[in-house]
C-alpha positions in Angstrom: 33.5 5.8 -19.8 35.9 4.1 -17.5 37.0 0.6 -16.7 34.1 -2.0 -16.8 31.8 0.5 -18.5 31.0 2.5 -15.3 30.8 6.2 -15.7 32.6 8.5 -13.4 29.3 9.6 -11.9 28.9 6.1 -10.5 31.9 6.4 -8.3 31.2 6.4 -4.6 32.5 5.1 -1.3 34.7 2.0 -1.5 32.9 -1.3 -1.5 33.4 -3.4 1.6 33.6 -7.2 1.1 32.3 -9.3 4.0 33.2 -12.9 4.2 31.0 -15.2 6.4 31.5 -18.8 7.3 28.1 -19.9 5.9 24.8 -18.5 4.6 23.3 -18.3 8.1 26.2 -16.3 9.4 26.0 -14.0 6.4 22.3 -13.5 7.1 22.9 -12.7 10.7 25.7 -10.2 9.8 23.5 -8.6 7.2 20.5 -8.2 9.6 22.7 -6.8 12.4 24.3 -4.2 10.0 20.9 -3.3 8.5 19.3 -2.8 11.9 22.3 -0.7 13.2 22.1 1.5 10.0 18.4 2.0 10.5 18.9 2.9 14.2 21.5 5.4 13.3 19.4 7.0 10.6 16.4 7.3 13.0 18.6 8.8 15.7 20.1 11.2 13.3 17.2 12.2 11.0 14.1 10.9 12.8 13.5 8.3 10.1 15.0 5.7 7.9 14.0 5.2 4.3 14.7 1.8 2.9 14.2 -0.3 -0.3 14.2 -4.0 0.0 15.2 -6.6 -2.6 12.8 -9.4 -3.5 13.4 -13.0 -4.2 14.7 -15.8 -2.1 18.3 -14.5 -1.7 17.6 -12.1 1.3 14.9 -14.4 2.8 17.0 -15.5 5.9 18.0 -11.9 6.6 14.4 -10.7 6.5 13.3 -13.5 8.8 15.9 -12.4 11.3 14.8 -8.8 11.0 11.2 -9.7 11.7 12.0 -11.7 14.9 11.9 -9.8 18.2 15.3 -9.3 19.8 
């Protein structure tokens, strides 16, 4: 057991903290990063597998993702 109760098996890449000016800007950044990550996965492996969170927190991001470019 290590600091904060996390086991060593839970270690992974460093966490990136993103600061946005407001919730709308954060939703745009999240949608852009998500779409770019999916495009890269599809180009590399021919598919992207995702799991989406529920609730109202990601709602703005999902609306942006569902809108045509």
